N, CA, C and O atoms as a Tripos MOL2 file, in Angstrom:
@<TRIPOS>MOLECULE
protein
  308   307    77     0     0
PROTEIN
NO_CHARGES

@<TRIPOS>ATOM
      1 N          13.9240   26.9860    4.2110 N.3       1 UNK1
      2 CA         12.9390   26.2360    3.6860 C.3       1 UNK1
      3 C          12.6040   24.9700    4.7100 C.2       1 UNK1
      4 O          13.4720   24.4080    5.3790 O.2       1 UNK1
      5 N          11.3230   24.6520    4.7140 N.am      2 UNK2
      6 CA         10.8680   23.5620    5.5570 C.3       2 UNK2
      7 C          10.7960   22.0300    4.7350 C.2       2 UNK2
      8 O          10.7980   21.8840    3.5130 O.2       2 UNK2
      9 N          10.7420   21.1140    5.6150 N.am      3 UNK3
     10 CA         10.5990   19.7640    4.8900 C.3       3 UNK3
     11 C           9.4700   19.0710    5.4820 C.2       3 UNK3
     12 O           9.2040   19.1460    6.6820 O.2       3 UNK3
     13 N           8.7390   18.3270    4.5490 N.am      4 UNK4
     14 CA          7.3730   17.6510    5.1580 C.3       4 UNK4
     15 C           7.6690   16.1260    4.7830 C.2       4 UNK4
     16 O           8.5180   15.7720    3.9650 O.2       4 UNK4
     17 N           6.8620   15.3140    5.4870 N.am      5 UNK5
     18 CA          6.8590   13.8740    5.1660 C.3       5 UNK5
     19 C           5.5000   13.7750    4.6030 C.2       5 UNK5
     20 O           4.5080   14.2390    5.1660 O.2       5 UNK5
     21 N           5.4840   13.1080    3.3810 N.am      6 UNK6
     22 CA          4.1190   12.7760    2.5900 C.3       6 UNK6
     23 C           4.2130   11.3760    2.2540 C.2       6 UNK6
     24 O           5.2250   10.8100    1.8410 O.2       6 UNK6
     25 N           3.0100   10.8290    2.4750 N.am      7 UNK7
     26 CA          2.9880    9.3340    1.9580 C.3       7 UNK7
     27 C           2.2620    9.1780    0.7220 C.2       7 UNK7
     28 O           1.2030    9.7830    0.5520 O.2       7 UNK7
     29 N           2.7560    8.4030   -0.1680 N.am      8 UNK8
     30 CA          2.1640    8.0000   -1.3720 C.3       8 UNK8
     31 C           1.8230    6.4920   -1.2740 C.2       8 UNK8
     32 O           2.7010    5.6380   -1.1540 O.2       8 UNK8
     33 N           0.5960    6.2320   -1.3280 N.am      9 UNK9
     34 CA          0.0500    4.8730   -1.0740 C.3       9 UNK9
     35 C          -0.7470    4.5510   -2.4370 C.2       9 UNK9
     36 O          -1.7260    5.2270   -2.7530 O.2       9 UNK9
     37 N          -0.2630    3.4460   -3.2540 N.am     10 UNK10
     38 CA         -0.9200    3.0400   -4.3530 C.3      10 UNK10
     39 C          -1.8730    1.6290   -4.0520 C.2      10 UNK10
     40 O          -1.4750    0.6530   -3.4160 O.2      10 UNK10
     41 N          -2.8510    1.7410   -4.5010 N.am     11 UNK11
     42 CA         -3.8800    0.4230   -4.3110 C.3      11 UNK11
     43 C          -4.0160   -0.3310   -5.4960 C.2      11 UNK11
     44 O          -4.3310    0.1420   -6.5880 O.2      11 UNK11
     45 N          -3.7700   -1.5250   -5.2540 N.am     12 UNK12
     46 CA         -3.8980   -2.6570   -6.4330 C.3      12 UNK12
     47 C          -5.1680   -3.4260   -6.0310 C.2      12 UNK12
     48 O          -5.4130   -3.6070   -4.8390 O.2      12 UNK12
     49 N          -5.9710   -3.8790   -6.9890 N.am     13 UNK13
     50 CA         -7.0830   -4.6910   -6.6770 C.3      13 UNK13
     51 C          -7.3930   -5.6600   -7.9350 C.2      13 UNK13
     52 O          -7.1560   -5.3230   -9.0940 O.2      13 UNK13
     53 N          -7.9340   -6.8640   -7.5780 N.am     14 UNK14
     54 CA         -8.4400   -7.8180   -8.5690 C.3      14 UNK14
     55 C          -9.5100   -8.5170   -8.1320 C.2      14 UNK14
     56 O          -9.5000   -8.9890   -6.9950 O.2      14 UNK14
     57 N         -10.5100   -8.6700   -8.9200 N.am     15 UNK15
     58 CA        -11.6590   -9.7070   -8.5790 C.3      15 UNK15
     59 C         -11.3100  -11.1280   -8.9030 C.2      15 UNK15
     60 O         -10.8080  -11.3440  -10.0070 O.2      15 UNK15
     61 N         -11.5000  -12.0560   -8.1330 N.am     16 UNK16
     62 CA        -11.3010  -13.3810   -8.5160 C.3      16 UNK16
     63 C         -12.5970  -14.1090   -8.2470 C.2      16 UNK16
     64 O         -13.3390  -13.7120   -7.3490 O.2      16 UNK16
     65 N         -12.8990  -15.1600   -8.9880 N.am     17 UNK17
     66 CA        -14.2020  -16.0030   -8.8570 C.3      17 UNK17
     67 C         -13.7560  -17.2560   -8.0150 C.2      17 UNK17
     68 O         -12.7500  -17.8880   -8.3390 O.2      17 UNK17
     69 N         -14.4430  -17.5660   -7.0410 N.am     18 UNK18
     70 CA        -14.1420  -18.7500   -6.2120 C.3      18 UNK18
     71 C         -15.3570  -19.6800   -6.6170 C.2      18 UNK18
     72 O         -16.5150  -19.3500   -6.3590 O.2      18 UNK18
     73 N         -15.0590  -20.7740   -7.2180 N.am     19 UNK19
     74 CA        -16.2380  -21.8890   -7.4320 C.3      19 UNK19
     75 C         -16.0320  -22.8060   -6.3320 C.2      19 UNK19
     76 O         -15.0020  -22.9180   -5.6670 O.2      19 UNK19
     77 N         -17.2080  -23.5080   -6.1930 N.am     20 UNK20
     78 CA        -17.4260  -24.8070   -5.3390 C.3      20 UNK20
     79 C         -16.9360  -24.5920   -3.9290 C.2      20 UNK20
     80 O         -16.0140  -25.2350   -3.4270 O.2      20 UNK20
     81 N         -17.7290  -23.4910   -3.2360 N.am     21 UNK21
     82 CA        -17.5880  -23.1970   -1.9740 C.3      21 UNK21
     83 C         -19.1170  -22.8480   -1.4040 C.2      21 UNK21
     84 O         -20.0470  -22.3320   -2.0220 O.2      21 UNK21
     85 N         -19.0710  -23.2600   -0.1440 N.am     22 UNK22
     86 CA        -20.4530  -23.1910    0.4800 C.3      22 UNK22
     87 C         -20.9420  -21.7370    1.1290 C.2      22 UNK22
     88 O         -22.0620  -21.5150    1.5890 O.2      22 UNK22
     89 N         -19.9660  -20.9150    1.0630 N.am     23 UNK23
     90 CA        -20.1720  -19.4510    1.8480 C.3      23 UNK23
     91 C         -19.2800  -18.3970    1.4430 C.2      23 UNK23
     92 O         -18.2090  -18.7120    0.9230 O.2      23 UNK23
     93 N         -19.5950  -17.1260    1.6210 N.am     24 UNK24
     94 CA        -18.6980  -16.1880    1.5170 C.3      24 UNK24
     95 C         -17.4360  -16.2670    2.2170 C.2      24 UNK24
     96 O         -16.3510  -16.0490    1.6800 O.2      24 UNK24
     97 N         -17.6210  -16.6150    3.5530 N.am     25 UNK25
     98 CA        -16.4740  -16.8320    4.4600 C.3      25 UNK25
     99 C         -15.4190  -17.8570    3.8830 C.2      25 UNK25
    100 O         -14.1980  -17.7000    3.8820 O.2      25 UNK25
    101 N         -16.0990  -18.8940    3.4130 N.am     26 UNK26
    102 CA        -15.2770  -20.0490    2.6960 C.3      26 UNK26
    103 C         -14.3980  -19.3860    1.5250 C.2      26 UNK26
    104 O         -13.1960  -19.5900    1.3600 O.2      26 UNK26
    105 N         -15.1040  -18.6680    0.8490 N.am     27 UNK27
    106 CA        -14.4930  -18.1030   -0.5050 C.3      27 UNK27
    107 C         -13.3900  -17.0390   -0.1110 C.2      27 UNK27
    108 O         -12.4020  -16.9000   -0.8340 O.2      27 UNK27
    109 N         -13.5590  -16.3030    1.0180 N.am     28 UNK28
    110 CA        -12.5610  -15.4320    1.5090 C.3      28 UNK28
    111 C         -11.3670  -16.2020    2.0160 C.2      28 UNK28
    112 O         -10.2140  -15.8410    1.7770 O.2      28 UNK28
    113 N         -11.6660  -17.2550    2.7100 N.am     29 UNK29
    114 CA        -10.5060  -18.0210    3.0780 C.3      29 UNK29
    115 C          -9.6790  -18.6950    1.9710 C.2      29 UNK29
    116 O          -8.4540  -18.8130    1.9810 O.2      29 UNK29
    117 N         -10.4940  -19.1070    1.0470 N.am     30 UNK30
    118 CA         -9.6410  -19.7430   -0.2560 C.3      30 UNK30
    119 C          -8.9480  -18.7670   -0.9740 C.2      30 UNK30
    120 O          -7.8880  -19.0310   -1.5420 O.2      30 UNK30
    121 N          -9.5450  -17.4780   -0.9970 N.am     31 UNK31
    122 CA         -8.5420  -16.4090   -1.7030 C.3      31 UNK31
    123 C          -7.4880  -16.1090   -0.7920 C.2      31 UNK31
    124 O          -6.3760  -15.9810   -1.3030 O.2      31 UNK31
    125 N          -7.5880  -15.9640    0.4770 N.am     32 UNK32
    126 CA         -6.3800  -15.8190    1.4130 C.3      32 UNK32
    127 C          -5.3400  -16.8260    1.3050 C.2      32 UNK32
    128 O          -4.1620  -16.4680    1.2800 O.2      32 UNK32
    129 N          -5.6800  -18.1180    1.2350 N.am     33 UNK33
    130 CA         -4.7210  -19.2590    0.8780 C.3      33 UNK33
    131 C          -4.1290  -19.0970   -0.3040 C.2      33 UNK33
    132 O          -2.9120  -19.2650   -0.3700 O.2      33 UNK33
    133 N          -4.8730  -18.7420   -1.4540 N.am     34 UNK34
    134 CA         -4.1750  -18.5400   -2.7960 C.3      34 UNK34
    135 C          -3.2330  -17.3510   -2.6870 C.2      34 UNK34
    136 O          -2.1610  -17.4750   -3.2790 O.2      34 UNK34
    137 N          -3.4400  -16.3070   -2.0800 N.am     35 UNK35
    138 CA         -2.5250  -15.2390   -1.9350 C.3      35 UNK35
    139 C          -1.2480  -15.6580   -1.1190 C.2      35 UNK35
    140 O          -0.1140  -15.2820   -1.4140 O.2      35 UNK35
    141 N          -1.5510  -16.4620   -0.0810 N.am     36 UNK36
    142 CA         -0.3530  -16.8630    0.6740 C.3      36 UNK36
    143 C           0.5530  -17.7630   -0.1420 C.2      36 UNK36
    144 O           1.7790  -17.6600   -0.1380 O.2      36 UNK36
    145 N          -0.1010  -18.6060   -0.8050 N.am     37 UNK37
    146 CA          0.6230  -19.6090   -1.6550 C.3      37 UNK37
    147 C           1.3170  -18.9900   -2.8070 C.2      37 UNK37
    148 O           2.1230  -19.6590   -3.4530 O.2      37 UNK37
    149 N           1.0580  -17.7480   -3.1130 N.am     38 UNK38
    150 CA          1.6230  -17.1500   -4.3090 C.3      38 UNK38
    151 C           0.9930  -17.3810   -5.6150 C.2      38 UNK38
    152 O           1.5570  -17.1340   -6.6810 O.2      38 UNK38
    153 N          -0.3630  -17.9310   -5.4910 N.am     39 UNK39
    154 CA         -1.1650  -18.1880   -6.8160 C.3      39 UNK39
    155 C          -1.8150  -16.9310   -7.2990 C.2      39 UNK39
    156 O          -2.1740  -16.8260   -8.4720 O.2      39 UNK39
    157 N          -1.9870  -15.9120   -6.3640 N.am     40 UNK40
    158 CA         -2.4840  -14.5870   -6.8180 C.3      40 UNK40
    159 C          -1.5500  -13.4170   -6.5790 C.2      40 UNK40
    160 O          -1.3470  -12.9940   -5.4410 O.2      40 UNK40
    161 N          -0.9520  -12.8670   -7.7160 N.am     41 UNK41
    162 CA          0.0060  -11.9930   -7.4010 C.3      41 UNK41
    163 C          -0.5230  -10.6080   -8.3110 C.2      41 UNK41
    164 O          -0.7860  -10.6330   -9.5140 O.2      41 UNK41
    165 N          -0.5900   -9.5830   -7.5450 N.am     42 UNK42
    166 CA         -1.0080   -8.3150   -8.3380 C.3      42 UNK42
    167 C           0.0110   -7.6570   -8.8130 C.2      42 UNK42
    168 O           1.0950   -7.7020   -8.2320 O.2      42 UNK42
    169 N          -0.1500   -7.0270   -9.8080 N.am     43 UNK43
    170 CA          0.9210   -6.2280  -10.6370 C.3      43 UNK43
    171 C           0.3800   -4.8570  -11.1500 C.2      43 UNK43
    172 O          -0.7130   -4.4100  -10.7990 O.2      43 UNK43
    173 N           1.1710   -4.2680  -11.9470 N.am     44 UNK44
    174 CA          0.7640   -2.9870  -12.4190 C.3      44 UNK44
    175 C          -0.5330   -2.8660  -13.3210 C.2      44 UNK44
    176 O          -1.0520   -1.7730  -13.5510 O.2      44 UNK44
    177 N          -1.0180   -4.0560  -13.8130 N.am     45 UNK45
    178 CA         -2.2390   -4.0960  -14.5070 C.3      45 UNK45
    179 C          -3.3760   -4.0920  -13.5900 C.2      45 UNK45
    180 O          -4.4990   -3.9200  -14.0630 O.2      45 UNK45
    181 N          -3.2150   -4.2650  -12.3030 N.am     46 UNK46
    182 CA         -4.1980   -4.2400  -11.2200 C.3      46 UNK46
    183 C          -4.3240   -3.0200  -10.5390 C.2      46 UNK46
    184 O          -5.0610   -2.9470   -9.5560 O.2      46 UNK46
    185 N          -3.5290   -1.8080  -11.0510 N.am     47 UNK47
    186 CA         -3.6280   -0.5660  -10.3350 C.3      47 UNK47
    187 C          -5.0400   -0.0700  -10.4030 C.2      47 UNK47
    188 O          -5.7550   -0.1310  -11.4030 O.2      47 UNK47
    189 N          -5.3810    0.4440   -9.1960 N.am     48 UNK48
    190 CA         -6.7880    0.9900   -8.8250 C.3      48 UNK48
    191 C          -6.8140    2.3340   -8.4900 C.2      48 UNK48
    192 O          -7.6720    3.0470   -9.0120 O.2      48 UNK48
    193 N          -5.9000    2.8670   -7.5900 N.am     49 UNK49
    194 CA         -6.0840    4.0970   -6.9620 C.3      49 UNK49
    195 C          -4.8380    4.5750   -6.4440 C.2      49 UNK49
    196 O          -3.9590    3.7320   -6.2650 O.2      49 UNK49
    197 N          -4.5870    5.8350   -6.1540 N.am     50 UNK50
    198 CA         -3.5600    6.4690   -5.3570 C.3      50 UNK50
    199 C          -4.0580    7.4120   -4.2360 C.2      50 UNK50
    200 O          -5.0490    8.1350   -4.3380 O.2      50 UNK50
    201 N          -3.2840    7.3210   -3.1990 N.am     51 UNK51
    202 CA         -3.6510    8.5080   -2.1170 C.3      51 UNK51
    203 C          -2.2310    9.1920   -1.8600 C.2      51 UNK51
    204 O          -1.2020    8.5330   -1.7090 O.2      51 UNK51
    205 N          -2.2800   10.4130   -1.8300 N.am     52 UNK52
    206 CA         -1.1340   11.2450   -1.4130 C.3      52 UNK52
    207 C          -1.6850   12.1080   -0.1490 C.2      52 UNK52
    208 O          -2.6170   12.9010   -0.2800 O.2      52 UNK52
    209 N          -1.0830   11.9010    0.9710 N.am     53 UNK53
    210 CA         -1.4140   12.5140    2.0720 C.3      53 UNK53
    211 C          -0.2860   12.7090    3.1050 C.2      53 UNK53
    212 O           0.7320   12.0270    2.9870 O.2      53 UNK53
    213 N          -0.4010   13.5890    4.1010 N.am     54 UNK54
    214 CA          0.6890   13.6460    5.0730 C.3      54 UNK54
    215 C           0.9370   12.2220    5.8560 C.2      54 UNK54
    216 O           0.0270   11.4790    6.2250 O.2      54 UNK54
    217 N           2.2050   12.0060    6.0220 N.am     55 UNK55
    218 CA          2.6560   10.6670    6.5990 C.3      55 UNK55
    219 C           2.1910   10.6270    7.9020 C.2      55 UNK55
    220 O           2.3020   11.6200    8.6220 O.2      55 UNK55
    221 N           1.6080    9.4430    8.3520 N.am     56 UNK56
    222 CA          1.1510    9.2210    9.6900 C.3      56 UNK56
    223 C           2.3090    9.0980   10.6860 C.2      56 UNK56
    224 O           2.0340    9.1910   11.8830 O.2      56 UNK56
    225 N           3.5840    8.8980   10.3050 N.am     57 UNK57
    226 CA          4.7060    8.7560   11.1060 C.3      57 UNK57
    227 C           5.2180   10.1410   11.5920 C.2      57 UNK57
    228 O           6.0030   10.1820   12.5390 O.2      57 UNK57
    229 N           4.8460   11.1500   11.0430 N.am     58 UNK58
    230 CA          5.3530   12.4300   11.4300 C.3      58 UNK58
    231 C           4.2280   13.4540   11.5420 C.2      58 UNK58
    232 O           3.2790   13.3020   10.7740 O.2      58 UNK58
    233 N           4.2080   14.4150   12.3440 N.am     59 UNK59
    234 CA          3.3690   15.3270   12.5160 C.3      59 UNK59
    235 C           3.4160   16.6490   11.5720 C.2      59 UNK59
    236 O           3.4500   17.7710   12.0760 O.2      59 UNK59
    237 N           3.4160   16.4440   10.2090 N.am     60 UNK60
    238 CA          3.5140   17.4800    9.2120 C.3      60 UNK60
    239 C           4.9050   17.8310    9.0330 C.2      60 UNK60
    240 O           5.6740   17.0240    8.5100 O.2      60 UNK60
    241 N           5.3030   18.9970    9.4340 N.am     61 UNK61
    242 CA          6.6880   19.4790    9.1820 C.3      61 UNK61
    243 C           7.6640   18.7070   10.0020 C.2      61 UNK61
    244 O           7.3140   18.3260   11.1190 O.2      61 UNK61
    245 N           8.7980   18.4530    9.5730 N.am     62 UNK62
    246 CA          9.9440   17.5790   10.0770 C.3      62 UNK62
    247 C          10.8910   18.4680   10.6900 C.2      62 UNK62
    248 O          11.3380   19.3400    9.9470 O.2      62 UNK62
    249 N          11.2810   18.4460   11.8260 N.am     63 UNK63
    250 CA         12.2770   19.2220   12.4180 C.3      63 UNK63
    251 C          13.6290   19.0530   11.9850 C.2      63 UNK63
    252 O          13.8440   17.9520   11.4780 O.2      63 UNK63
    253 N          14.5770   19.8210   12.0410 N.am     64 UNK64
    254 CA         15.8540   19.6760   11.4620 C.3      64 UNK64
    255 C          16.6810   18.5190   12.2080 C.2      64 UNK64
    256 O          17.5710   17.9390   11.5860 O.2      64 UNK64
    257 N          16.4110   18.2070   13.4450 N.am     65 UNK65
    258 CA         17.1230   17.3080   14.2150 C.3      65 UNK65
    259 C          16.5680   15.7850   14.0180 C.2      65 UNK65
    260 O          17.1140   14.8270   14.5660 O.2      65 UNK65
    261 N          15.4520   15.6690   13.1990 N.am     66 UNK66
    262 CA         14.7630   14.3910   12.8830 C.3      66 UNK66
    263 C          15.6190   13.6560   11.8100 C.2      66 UNK66
    264 O          15.7770   14.1790   10.7070 O.2      66 UNK66
    265 N          16.1800   12.4370   12.1200 N.am     67 UNK67
    266 CA         16.7380   11.5190   11.1280 C.3      67 UNK67
    267 C          15.8320   10.9950   10.0660 C.2      67 UNK67
    268 O          15.0570   10.0780   10.3380 O.2      67 UNK67
    269 N          15.8710   11.4390    9.0520 N.am     68 UNK68
    270 CA         15.0010   11.1360    7.9030 C.3      68 UNK68
    271 C          15.8960   10.5870    6.7100 C.2      68 UNK68
    272 O          15.5040   10.6750    5.5460 O.2      68 UNK68
    273 N          17.0410   10.0510    7.0290 N.am     69 UNK69
    274 CA         17.9580    9.4910    6.0370 C.3      69 UNK69
    275 C          17.4140    8.3540    5.3430 C.2      69 UNK69
    276 O          17.6950    8.1600    4.1610 O.2      69 UNK69
    277 N          16.6250    7.5590    6.0160 N.am     70 UNK70
    278 CA         16.1020    6.3690    5.4260 C.3      70 UNK70
    279 C          15.1400    6.7300    4.2680 C.2      70 UNK70
    280 O          14.9780    5.9260    3.3500 O.2      70 UNK70
    281 N          14.5550    7.8160    4.2890 N.am     71 UNK71
    282 CA         13.3610    8.0600    3.2740 C.3      71 UNK71
    283 C          13.9770    8.7120    2.1160 C.2      71 UNK71
    284 O          15.0340    9.3410    2.1670 O.2      71 UNK71
    285 N          13.1020    8.4910    0.8380 N.am     72 UNK72
    286 CA         13.3760    9.1180   -0.2380 C.3      72 UNK72
    287 C          13.2600   10.5450   -0.2180 C.2      72 UNK72
    288 O          12.2140   10.9650    0.2780 O.2      72 UNK72
    289 N          14.0460   11.3550   -0.6190 N.am     73 UNK73
    290 CA         13.9340   12.7370   -0.6070 C.3      73 UNK73
    291 C          13.8260   13.5030   -2.1450 C.2      73 UNK73
    292 O          14.6430   13.2950   -3.0410 O.2      73 UNK73
    293 N          12.9120   14.2240   -2.2380 N.am     74 UNK74
    294 CA         12.8040   15.0830   -3.5340 C.3      74 UNK74
    295 C          12.9770   16.6200   -3.3880 C.2      74 UNK74
    296 O          12.6170   17.1850   -2.3560 O.2      74 UNK74
    297 N          13.4630   17.2060   -4.3000 N.am     75 UNK75
    298 CA         13.6260   18.6690   -4.1780 C.3      75 UNK75
    299 C          14.6430   18.9720   -3.3770 C.2      75 UNK75
    300 O          14.6500   20.1290   -2.9560 O.2      75 UNK75
    301 N          15.5850   18.1980   -3.0140 N.am     76 UNK76
    302 CA         16.8410   18.2370   -2.2000 C.3      76 UNK76
    303 C          17.8320   19.0980   -2.7660 C.2      76 UNK76
    304 O          18.2450   18.8530   -3.8990 O.2      76 UNK76
    305 N          18.2830   20.1180   -2.0940 N.am     77 UNK77
    306 CA         19.3760   21.0430   -2.4830 C.3      77 UNK77
    307 C          20.7430   20.6070   -2.0490 C.2      77 UNK77
    308 O          21.7250   21.2980   -2.3180 O.2      77 UNK77
@<TRIPOS>BOND
     1     1     2 1
     2     2     3 1
     3     3     4 2
     4     3     5 am
     5     5     6 1
     6     6     7 1
     7     7     8 2
     8     7     9 am
     9     9    10 1
    10    10    11 1
    11    11    12 2
    12    11    13 am
    13    13    14 1
    14    14    15 1
    15    15    16 2
    16    15    17 am
    17    17    18 1
    18    18    19 1
    19    19    20 2
    20    19    21 am
    21    21    22 1
    22    22    23 1
    23    23    24 2
    24    23    25 am
    25    25    26 1
    26    26    27 1
    27    27    28 2
    28    27    29 am
    29    29    30 1
    30    30    31 1
    31    31    32 2
    32    31    33 am
    33    33    34 1
    34    34    35 1
    35    35    36 2
    36    35    37 am
    37    37    38 1
    38    38    39 1
    39    39    40 2
    40    39    41 am
    41    41    42 1
    42    42    43 1
    43    43    44 2
    44    43    45 am
    45    45    46 1
    46    46    47 1
    47    47    48 2
    48    47    49 am
    49    49    50 1
    50    50    51 1
    51    51    52 2
    52    51    53 am
    53    53    54 1
    54    54    55 1
    55    55    56 2
    56    55    57 am
    57    57    58 1
    58    58    59 1
    59    59    60 2
    60    59    61 am
    61    61    62 1
    62    62    63 1
    63    63    64 2
    64    63    65 am
    65    65    66 1
    66    66    67 1
    67    67    68 2
    68    67    69 am
    69    69    70 1
    70    70    71 1
    71    71    72 2
    72    71    73 am
    73    73    74 1
    74    74    75 1
    75    75    76 2
    76    75    77 am
    77    77    78 1
    78    78    79 1
    79    79    80 2
    80    79    81 am
    81    81    82 1
    82    82    83 1
    83    83    84 2
    84    83    85 am
    85    85    86 1
    86    86    87 1
    87    87    88 2
    88    87    89 am
    89    89    90 1
    90    90    91 1
    91    91    92 2
    92    91    93 am
    93    93    94 1
    94    94    95 1
    95    95    96 2
    96    95    97 am
    97    97    98 1
    98    98    99 1
    99    99   100 2
   100    99   101 am
   101   101   102 1
   102   102   103 1
   103   103   104 2
   104   103   105 am
   105   105   106 1
   106   106   107 1
   107   107   108 2
   108   107   109 am
   109   109   110 1
   110   110   111 1
   111   111   112 2
   112   111   113 am
   113   113   114 1
   114   114   115 1
   115   115   116 2
   116   115   117 am
   117   117   118 1
   118   118   119 1
   119   119   120 2
   120   119   121 am
   121   121   122 1
   122   122   123 1
   123   123   124 2
   124   123   125 am
   125   125   126 1
   126   126   127 1
   127   127   128 2
   128   127   129 am
   129   129   130 1
   130   130   131 1
   131   131   132 2
   132   131   133 am
   133   133   134 1
   134   134   135 1
   135   135   136 2
   136   135   137 am
   137   137   138 1
   138   138   139 1
   139   139   140 2
   140   139   141 am
   141   141   142 1
   142   142   143 1
   143   143   144 2
   144   143   145 am
   145   145   146 1
   146   146   147 1
   147   147   148 2
   148   147   149 am
   149   149   150 1
   150   150   151 1
   151   151   152 2
   152   151   153 am
   153   153   154 1
   154   154   155 1
   155   155   156 2
   156   155   157 am
   157   157   158 1
   158   158   159 1
   159   159   160 2
   160   159   161 am
   161   161   162 1
   162   162   163 1
   163   163   164 2
   164   163   165 am
   165   165   166 1
   166   166   167 1
   167   167   168 2
   168   167   169 am
   169   169   170 1
   170   170   171 1
   171   171   172 2
   172   171   173 am
   173   173   174 1
   174   174   175 1
   175   175   176 2
   176   175   177 am
   177   177   178 1
   178   178   179 1
   179   179   180 2
   180   179   181 am
   181   181   182 1
   182   182   183 1
   183   183   184 2
   184   183   185 am
   185   185   186 1
   186   186   187 1
   187   187   188 2
   188   187   189 am
   189   189   190 1
   190   190   191 1
   191   191   192 2
   192   191   193 am
   193   193   194 1
   194   194   195 1
   195   195   196 2
   196   195   197 am
   197   197   198 1
   198   198   199 1
   199   199   200 2
   200   199   201 am
   201   201   202 1
   202   202   203 1
   203   203   204 2
   204   203   205 am
   205   205   206 1
   206   206   207 1
   207   207   208 2
   208   207   209 am
   209   209   210 1
   210   210   211 1
   211   211   212 2
   212   211   213 am
   213   213   214 1
   214   214   215 1
   215   215   216 2
   216   215   217 am
   217   217   218 1
   218   218   219 1
   219   219   220 2
   220   219   221 am
   221   221   222 1
   222   222   223 1
   223   223   224 2
   224   223   225 am
   225   225   226 1
   226   226   227 1
   227   227   228 2
   228   227   229 am
   229   229   230 1
   230   230   231 1
   231   231   232 2
   232   231   233 am
   233   233   234 1
   234   234   235 1
   235   235   236 2
   236   235   237 am
   237   237   238 1
   238   238   239 1
   239   239   240 2
   240   239   241 am
   241   241   242 1
   242   242   243 1
   243   243   244 2
   244   243   245 am
   245   245   246 1
   246   246   247 1
   247   247   248 2
   248   247   249 am
   249   249   250 1
   250   250   251 1
   251   251   252 2
   252   251   253 am
   253   253   254 1
   254   254   255 1
   255   255   256 2
   256   255   257 am
   257   257   258 1
   258   258   259 1
   259   259   260 2
   260   259   261 am
   261   261   262 1
   262   262   263 1
   263   263   264 2
   264   263   265 am
   265   265   266 1
   266   266   267 1
   267   267   268 2
   268   267   269 am
   269   269   270 1
   270   270   271 1
   271   271   272 2
   272   271   273 am
   273   273   274 1
   274   274   275 1
   275   275   276 2
   276   275   277 am
   277   277   278 1
   278   278   279 1
   279   279   280 2
   280   279   281 am
   281   281   282 1
   282   282   283 1
   283   283   284 2
   284   283   285 am
   285   285   286 1
   286   286   287 1
   287   287   288 2
   288   287   289 am
   289   289   290 1
   290   290   291 1
   291   291   292 2
   292   291   293 am
   293   293   294 1
   294   294   295 1
   295   295   296 2
   296   295   297 am
   297   297   298 1
   298   298   299 1
   299   299   300 2
   300   299   301 am
   301   301   302 1
   302   302   303 1
   303   303   304 2
   304   303   305 am
   305   305   306 1
   306   306   307 1
   307   307   308 2
@<TRIPOS>SUBSTRUCTURE
     1 UNK1         2 RESIDUE 1 A UNK
     2 UNK2         6 RESIDUE 1 A UNK
     3 UNK3        10 RESIDUE 1 A UNK
     4 UNK4        14 RESIDUE 1 A UNK
     5 UNK5        18 RESIDUE 1 A UNK
     6 UNK6        22 RESIDUE 1 A UNK
     7 UNK7        26 RESIDUE 1 A UNK
     8 UNK8        30 RESIDUE 1 A UNK
     9 UNK9        34 RESIDUE 1 A UNK
    10 UNK10       38 RESIDUE 1 A UNK
    11 UNK11       42 RESIDUE 1 A UNK
    12 UNK12       46 RESIDUE 1 A UNK
    13 UNK13       50 RESIDUE 1 A UNK
    14 UNK14       54 RESIDUE 1 A UNK
    15 UNK15       58 RESIDUE 1 A UNK
    16 UNK16       62 RESIDUE 1 A UNK
    17 UNK17       66 RESIDUE 1 A UNK
    18 UNK18       70 RESIDUE 1 A UNK
    19 UNK19       74 RESIDUE 1 A UNK
    20 UNK20       78 RESIDUE 1 A UNK
    21 UNK21       82 RESIDUE 1 A UNK
    22 UNK22       86 RESIDUE 1 A UNK
    23 UNK23       90 RESIDUE 1 A UNK
    24 UNK24       94 RESIDUE 1 A UNK
    25 UNK25       98 RESIDUE 1 A UNK
    26 UNK26      102 RESIDUE 1 A UNK
    27 UNK27      106 RESIDUE 1 A UNK
    28 UNK28      110 RESIDUE 1 A UNK
    29 UNK29      114 RESIDUE 1 A UNK
    30 UNK30      118 RESIDUE 1 A UNK
    31 UNK31      122 RESIDUE 1 A UNK
    32 UNK32      126 RESIDUE 1 A UNK
    33 UNK33      130 RESIDUE 1 A UNK
    34 UNK34      134 RESIDUE 1 A UNK
    35 UNK35      138 RESIDUE 1 A UNK
    36 UNK36      142 RESIDUE 1 A UNK
    37 UNK37      146 RESIDUE 1 A UNK
    38 UNK38      150 RESIDUE 1 A UNK
    39 UNK39      154 RESIDUE 1 A UNK
    40 UNK40      158 RESIDUE 1 A UNK
    41 UNK41      162 RESIDUE 1 A UNK
    42 UNK42      166 RESIDUE 1 A UNK
    43 UNK43      170 RESIDUE 1 A UNK
    44 UNK44      174 RESIDUE 1 A UNK
    45 UNK45      178 RESIDUE 1 A UNK
    46 UNK46      182 RESIDUE 1 A UNK
    47 UNK47      186 RESIDUE 1 A UNK
    48 UNK48      190 RESIDUE 1 A UNK
    49 UNK49      194 RESIDUE 1 A UNK
    50 UNK50      198 RESIDUE 1 A UNK
    51 UNK51      202 RESIDUE 1 A UNK
    52 UNK52      206 RESIDUE 1 A UNK
    53 UNK53      210 RESIDUE 1 A UNK
    54 UNK54      214 RESIDUE 1 A UNK
    55 UNK55      218 RESIDUE 1 A UNK
    56 UNK56      222 RESIDUE 1 A UNK
    57 UNK57      226 RESIDUE 1 A UNK
    58 UNK58      230 RESIDUE 1 A UNK
    59 UNK59      234 RESIDUE 1 A UNK
    60 UNK60      238 RESIDUE 1 A UNK
    61 UNK61      242 RESIDUE 1 A UNK
    62 UNK62      246 RESIDUE 1 A UNK
    63 UNK63      250 RESIDUE 1 A UNK
    64 UNK64      254 RESIDUE 1 A UNK
    65 UNK65      258 RESIDUE 1 A UNK
    66 UNK66      262 RESIDUE 1 A UNK
    67 UNK67      266 RESIDUE 1 A UNK
    68 UNK68      270 RESIDUE 1 A UNK
    69 UNK69      274 RESIDUE 1 A UNK
    70 UNK70      278 RESIDUE 1 A UNK
    71 UNK71      282 RESIDUE 1 A UNK
    72 UNK72      286 RESIDUE 1 A UNK
    73 UNK73      290 RESIDUE 1 A UNK
    74 UNK74      294 RESIDUE 1 A UNK
    75 UNK75      298 RESIDUE 1 A UNK
    76 UNK76      302 RESIDUE 1 A UNK
    77 UNK77      306 RESIDUE 1 A UNK
């Protein structure tokens, strides 16, 4: 049996309203600062989408000599 590296990526999103700014660039900057300061934290209620695709770190099938002990394994025998 072969083994493959598959990436699961979940996307979280939230819309926030930025008041009292002059431009979209200033609004983006304010939100960036709020995220960095920990004032905006996304959680499971902000779940938006999921992608399941081949991992970009491997070329599909993983060879037997590849060290993949770091990764979670499923269907392991």
